[in-house]
Structure formats: structure tokens, C-alpha cells
N, C-alpha and C positions, 0 to 999 in steps of 0.2 A: 658531236652537235650539242650545243647548250640546250637544256630543257628550260624553255622560257615560261612554263606554266606558273612556277612560284613567283616570278618577277611580275608577271601580268596581274596575278592575284593581289600582290602587295600594292601595286599602283592603284588597282581598283579600290582597295581598302582605304588608301589615303584619300582618293577622290571622294569617297563616300563620307569620310570623316571631315573633310574640308567643307562639304555642303555646297559652297559656292566660292568663287574666287580663283586666283591663279597662284601656282607655286613655282619657284625657280630654284633649281638645285644643280650647281656646277660640280664637276669632279675635281680632283686635286690637280694642281699644275705639275709639270716636270720641274725638277729642281737641280740646279747646277752644283756639282761637287767641287770642281776646280777647272778653270779655263774652259775647254771644250768637252769635259767629262761630266756626265750627269749621274746622279744617284739612280739606282735601279727604280723604275717607275712603279708606284703603288697608288691605285685609285683611291678616291674618297669612299669611306665605308658607307655613308648614307646613300650616296649616288649608286654605288654598286648594289646595295640592298634592294633598290627599286628597279635596276636596269640589267644587271649582269654584264654590262658593257665595260670592257677592260681598257679602252684607249684613252689617252689624255685629250685635252682640248675638246671637251664634250659638256653639254648642258642638257638637263632634263627639265621640261616645262610641262606642268599638269594644269589643265583647265577644267575646273569642276562646274557642275550645274546640270541643266537639262540634257546637254550633249557633251558628256565628259570626254576629254581627249588627252592623250599622252604624246608629247612631241620631243624628238631628239634633235639636237644640233651637234654635229660632229665634223671631223675633217673630211674633205673630199678625197677621192682617189687621186693619187699623184705618183705616176710610174717612176719618176726620177727619185723622189724621196723614198719610195718603197724599195728601190734598189739599194739605198743606203741603210734604211731603218727598218724595213720589213713591211708586212702586209697591213693595209688599212681597209676597213669595210667600205667606207663611203656611205653617204646618207641612204641611198636606196637599198643597198644590201643590208645595212644595219636595221633599217625599218622592218624588213622582212625577217631577218634572223632573230631579232629581239622583240618583235611584236609591238612596235609602236604604231600609232595611228598615222603619223606623218613624220618626216625627217627633213632637215634642211642643212646646208653647209654652215659650219660655224661662222664663216665670214658674214653671213646674213643676220647674225644675232642682234646687232644694234639696230638694224632695219626692222626686224620682225617684232622684237619685244614690246616697243611702245604700242604697236597695233594690237598685240595680244593682251596687253594690260588695260587697254581702253574699256571703260564701262564695267570693269570688274569691281565688286564691292570690297574684296580683301586681297591682300598680297601676303603670301606665305614664303618665307625664306629663312636663312640662318644668320641674323644680324650679328655683327661683331666677329665673324669667323675670319674675314679677310677685308682689310680697309679698302683695297682696290675694288672688290665686289660691292661693298657698301656704297662707294662713290658711283659706281656704274649703275646700280639699281636706282639710286636717288636721281641720277641724270635721266633715266628712262621715265621715272615718275614725273619729273619736272616737264619733260617733253609732252607727256599726256595732259598734265595740268594746263599747259600752254594752249591746249585745244578747247578750253572751257567754253569760249564764245561760239564754238561750232556745235555745242551740245554734248560734247564728249566729257565723261567724268573719269577721274582717276581713282584708284583704290583709296578709300578713306581710312582704312585700318590695316596695320601691319601685324602679322602674327608670326611667332617663331615656329617654323616647320618642325624643329626638333622635338617639340612637345608631343606631336603626333608620332613621329618616327621612334623616339626613345621608348614609348610605351609599347609599340609594335615589336621592336627589336628585342625587348626584354623577354618575350615568350617565343621560343624558337619553334619553327614549323618542322615538318618531317624532312624536308629538303635540307635544312640547316643542320639538323641533328645527324643526318647521314654523313654530311661532310665533316662534322666535328668528330664523329666516331672514327672516320678514316684518319683525320689529323692526329687523334689520340693514339691510334695504332702505330702510326709512323714514329711519333715521339716516344712511345713506349719502347719500340725497337731500338731507338737511338740510346735511350738510357741503359737498356740491357747491354748494348754494344760497349758503351763506355764502362759499365761495371765490369765487364769481362776483359776489357783491354788494359785497365789501370795496373800499374806496377810501381813500387817505390823507386824513386829516382826520375820518373817521368816528369815532364813539365805540364802545368795546367793546360797550356795551349795545345798540347798533343791530344788531350782528351776532348778539348773543344773541337778539334779537327775531326775526331771520330763522330761527334754529334752532328756536325754540319754535313759530313759525308752521308750519314744515314738519313738525314732529312731529305737531301736532294735525291739520293738513291731511291727513296720511297715515293718521290714525285711531288714533294712539297716545294713551293716556289721560294720561300724565305724562312729564316727563323722568325718566330712571332715577336721576339725581342732578343737582344744579344745574350748568349748563354752566360750564366754565372757558373764558373768552375772554380770552387773555392776550397783549397786545402788548408788543414790546420787552423791557425788563427784567422785566416781569411773567411772562414765559414761564419765568423761572428760579425762580419760586415754585411749588412742586409743586401745592399745593391753593389756588391763587389763585381767588377768587370775587367780588371786588368788581365787576369788569367795568365800570369807570367811567372809564377813561383814554382819551384821544384817541389814535388810531392815527397814527403818523408815517411819512412817506415814508422808505423805506430800512430799515424794521424788519421783523422776522418776526412773524407772528401764530400762536400756538399755540391750537388749539381742542380741548378734551377734552369731548365731549358725546355722549349717547346717549339714546334714548327708552325708555320702558317700554310694552310692548304686552301686554295681557291678563296682566299680572303679570310678564312676562319682560323682562329688561334687555338692552340693547345698550350697547356701550362703545367708542367710536372716538376716536382722537386723530389730527389732521393738523396739520402746520405748514407755512406758506407765506408768501411775502413780501407785504407790504401793497400794494406797487406792482406786483406781478405778475412781478418779475424777481429772482432770487437773486443776491446779490453773491458774489464769489469766496470770502471766508471763510464766508459763510452756506452756500454750496454744499458747501464742504469738510466742515463739520460735518454737514450734512444727509445727504450721501452716506455718511458713516461710520455714522450711525444707521440709515440704510436698509439698508446691508450687514449690520449687526449683527442687524437684524430678520429679514432673509432667512435668515441662519444659524440664528437661533432658531426660526423657523417650520420650517425643514428638520429640526430636531431633534424636532419634534412627531410622534410615531409610536407605535403600540402597543408596549408593553413598555419604552419609554424611561422613565427616572426623571423625576419631576416637574421636577427641577432642571436637566435637560439643556438646555432652551432658555435658561435664565439663564446657565449656564456658557458656552454657545456665544456668546451676546451679549457677555458680559464680555470674552472673549478678543479678539473683533473690536474692541470699543471700546478696550480697554487698548492694543492694538497701534496703533490710530489715534491715541490720545492721545500716545503716544511720537512717532509720525511727525509730528504737528502741533506738537510742542513744548509740549503741555500738561502732560505728565508726563515726568520725567527718569529715565534708567536703562534697563535692558533690560526686555523684556516680562515675563520671569520675576520680576524685582525688583518691578515695578509690581503684578503679581498677588499676589506673596507679601506685600508691605507694604500691599496694598489702597489704593495711592495713587490709583487710578482713582475711588475713592468721592468724591473732591473734586468730580468732574464727573458721576458717575453713582452715585447713593446709594440707589436703590430696587430692588426686585425686578423681574423682567421680565414678571410676569403674576400672575393670580389666577383662581380658578374663577369661572364666570359662569353665571347662570341666573335663578331667581326673585328673587335678590338680586344686586346688582352685584358685590359680593364674596361669592360664593355659598358655601353651606355645604360641608363636606367636609374631611377631614384631608389634610394635605400629606405627612405621614410616617406610616409604620407600623413600630412597634417600632424607632424610631431610623433607619429607612431611608426615603429618598424614595419616595413611592408611585409605582408604575409606571402609566403612562398606558394607558388602554384605550378602545376605540371607544365613542363616546357621551359622553365627557367633553368639556366646553366650557371654554375658558380664553381669557384675553387674552394677547397677546404685544406688549409695549410698552417696548422699550428707549428710552433718551433720553440727552441730553447737555445740561448746564446750566452755562454759563460766566459766572460773576460776576466783576466787576472785582476784582483782587487782585494781591498781590506775586508776580512770576514768571509771571503769566498774560499771554500776548501780547495787546496791546491790540486787535488787529484782530478778536479773538473775543469781546470783552467784550459782555455782555448778549445773547448768542445762546443761546436755549433751544430745543431741538428734542426732540419726542417723536413717535413714530409707533406707533400702536396699532391692532391688528386683533383681531376675534373669530374664534377658531379652534375647530373641533370635530375631535377625534380620530376617524379612520375606520379601517377595516380596512386600507386601502391606504396610509394616512399621515395626511392632514389635509384638511379643507375650510375655506377662508377665507370666512366668511360676509360679510365687509365688503370683499371684493376690489374691488368696483366704485368705491370711493372713491379718487380719483386720489392717487398718492403718488410716482410717478417725477417728477423735476424737469421733464422735457419735457412730461409730461401736465399737471402743475399749471400751468406757464407757458402752455401752449396754451389750456387752459380759461379761465384768467384773461384772456388776450389776446383771446379770442373775446368774452368777456362785456364787456370794456372797450370793444372795438370796436363792439359792438352798442349800448352805452350812448352812445358818442360820436355815432353816426349818428342815434340817436333825439333827442339834444339838438340836433343840427344841423337836423333836420326841424322842430323846434319853434322854431327861430330863435335858440337860445341859443349854439350852437356849442360847440366843445371848450373855448374859453377861459371861457365862462360856466359850464360844468360845473366847471372847476377853481376858479373864483372862489367857487363855492357852498360849498366845504369849507374855506375859509381860517379 
């Protein structure tokens, strides 16, 4: 049974912030993949944040003022369609189960909305999200305006509902944090599974399959984004997604993957050697990125500006690039000229929540937003060394990123994904144990270690 308490509390908070007026918030439509095959349905994040209602063809209407109301429009019960497509709540059951004041069939939306909009001072919705919805809402407005001679007034002001919701979603409540911890645990298990499964000669997509299996086995509904499983030079492609290359002995494997559980995303990156042992150059780059991440996480605390973790990571990385011969000059020169961007070109994190790159401003009036308890973010420094003039050959095609999900707390921060191994000794020990178990299993079956190796040529 869904706990409706947090959703009712969020709707009440929106109604209070609106003061007066009406808000209209549709969920996402179903989307056709090809002919009669749809993509797996995923609700709109804003709509779900206020309702917890998972079905398509639904609209939330909030009426603020002296008698605030929350109204749901949704599909009616339909035994024949439910035979083909599954259970539907229907308006009355949805009203009771999700705590709305009233509920109507979605077919009555065009009839009811002009009446609900009449004599409201303001209209809140998300303009520009969907041209069809923009046209529909303007049509309702014009229907209300046409009643002016009868004394009815239309909303004279339109406000973007996202301004209220983005600020609310930026600070997670305890219900959200509980779901995010569970999502992080599932994703952590998937990364450990992948780390223990990898062998030279496997295909990237075989490791992708291990991740997806563990996500679903843990109860997650979807991957939060399509996994990046990038071996060797592919690890230097930031958004690599083909996952179709054979993994070679002596290479690193970068995995950026996280599940979505009950709408909430996790986002983890780990990098480790395909054969279970870091080479000297690989270890040098890896330890540098790990040190940069440690400094960045230490900078996550209440009152610190959003950019503090990034600044901390960049200083460590730039100093390391000079020491390793990747960048020339003093630390100050490398920072001023931004020469480090040849090897580290992205930001150190982003907001995390119902969306992987979650909503919320990063600056306020030109200043970086201060962190506060309940904010959730990723911390993900990296280093990507492509072959090139002046680049020491021993570092070519080494790509490393280490990413964790972090929540700001009163005392500093909570690392939701801490259990995913990231120290070199932890990674090598985990992989060594897994490879040892695999070799013993093969020997018992009569194949031995040699047969195991031959299978992946």
C-alpha cells in the first residue's frame, strides 16, 4: 500500500505557496516505439512528486485559496482494456488510495477545466513543455474569457509552476531519501556483480547484462539511464553507449550505471582493470582521481557553495597532471589557462533525485547556491587521456571516473553509494576472490584454468 502522507504534504505545500489560483499538471503520455509497440511507460516526475499516481492519462488540478482542493482526472475502470493492459484504479479508487479531495474521469477534463478556472486570479502550469498542452490550456482560457459578459473573469496572470516545484524538489524529504538509499544499494550490488564477473575477452554488453539483471533482481523498475560500459579507449568517451567492444587484458573498464527505483535515480561510476590488477600508470591516474574525489566530498557541507566540490577536485587534478607530466607549468598557470581541461573537461557533479540530472538552480542572483541539508548530488571527478602530441604514451587510452551519490546532512554529508568498492586494494581483492572462485569451479567441472582461459579467446 502506497504511503500517501508525503504526497499530501507536498500538495499542501504547493497550495500554500500558490496563495490563490489554479494549477494544472498533466502526467507524461504513453509513447509509441513502433507500430503497436509502446515504450515502457514512465510518469512525469513533477506529477509523480505530487501524486504518487503511476498511471498514464492523468491530470492533477490544485485549487488554492480559502478552501484548497486537490483534484485528479484519470482513466475510468474498463474491464475489457484491463484484460489486455492490466489494472486501472478508476477515479473513485484513486481518490481514496492517493488522498485527493475529488476525482473525475479524464474524459470530463475539457468540460470541467473552464469551470474550475473561472474567477481564479492566477493560472500555474509549465508553459512550453508540450505544444498540445499549451494550445489546450489557451483554449480553456479563451472559453472562460468568452463568459466576461456574465460576470465571470479569467486568470489574468500565468505563472510557471516549476518555479515552486523545483525549489521543493531540490531538498529531499525523508520519504525520498529512504527510496534513494534503496536505489543506491541496488546499484551498488550491480557494480559489485559486474566487477566480479568481468574477464578478458568478454564483450562490454555481457557486463551490461549483469548490471541490468541485478537492477531488476533488486526490484528496480528501470535503469535510470542507459549504462555506460566502456573498456580501454572507450572510457575516454564521456557518453559512450554502444557497449559492443571486446574487453582486452591490461585495459581498464569504466562503468557508469544506476537504477531507478519508484521514480528515483541512482548514479554510480567505478573504474577497474579487466584482469583484476592495476598497472603502474593506471594506478597513478586512478589514485589521483580518487584523491580528487575525496577532497570534493569533504567540501560537501551545509553552507558551502555548490561549486566548492568542483573547485576542490580541480585543484587536486591540476596538481597531479603537472606531477605526471600531462600538463606543463606551475599549478597556478595550469589553473589560470585551464590547461587541465584537456584531461578533465566536465563538472564534478549534478543534482540527483526523480531525474538523474535533477531539477533545481545552481546559482542564485549570480552566486553559487549554498548547500543545505537534504540536497542530493553526485560527486564525479575524472581523467581521460587520449593519445596526442606531448602526452606520455604510458597514459594513452586511460580513462578513469569515480562517482558517488551524496546527500548533504547537518553534520556534513552521507555517501549513499559508499559500499561500492573504490580503493585499489578493495577492488583488486574483490576481483581476485571472484576469479579464484571461478577457477575452482571450472576445475571441479574438469575444465581447469586453462579451459577457462581458452573459452574467451
